[in-house]
Steps between C-alpha positions, in 0.01 A plus 500: 500500500744647748614845607762663273837519677630778272239758614388329824149465356438872443530492119734804510877543533718808547581677177847388380571835334441738793543229766157579643559873536273616219751773401817493292770748605796588282767765503568693182857573388447851639441360848123567500284230655196405290216285635233333287224247553621152413405422140469128570252512793367853439573585866293210637812346656379147422440295187310181430685184601625328186519159661132470598383768253347701781272231639706426814455128437698244306392157394634201319449485127556191295787545256284406198236761594770768550654423159160514329418838666838644397457379141150652478623851593586701188834677490451877491786720393584769754451856372812698427560727803683774306344505152285797416492875560606665828417860578706742705468857621449792261373274220821294473475132418685181415375217283646150518442246218630143556766395250643167613683533833508882463250775444495767231459822697356833390504810721287804446335808634270784399694555175482133396775240485825621660712184514530133403701207625481165669415378849570186697331369810661285765268427788351837582787714361443654158810639322435740212777571249381772262587806294312822567485799260587744778745306725649249255581150624383410850430208729226496761433238764145473635333263747172335412257496793161371386358775275777746574851556361727724704864595530745789485585669169853652490505607131501873580801468736297497822258243639133532403245252638288348226175310537295340225168320540324263261292696250 
């Protein structure tokens, strides 16, 4: 066994998302600066080293033993990050149902279902293309941050911040 050169033997490396700051800062289209704890490291600034798996040490493994260990591990499908119901303020909600590469989307509020459409997700950006009973056709772009969807809604002609969290 020898000391891991990736983490210098500590078992931790700087978070690649917040670059070791613990906080993500972004500027909204309105010029407002918003700061949030990093979703990847939860503000800890460091994550477990992937090379040594947090032990700080690396060793030599025979290729046959490595292949047998990899074959023994079952493949687990990753959960869908967007599927399910998301709740907003004043009893508003969105529900996303996977349908191939897209999602069937239903929007609602205190009076029940208010709109239907489709959504696509590329990376962390969710684009909703729907028809609402009150506003007609609209598109909304939200950013997925862990258990939170947020963005700016411009349907009413002026910007409204929207935030949805997993129900």
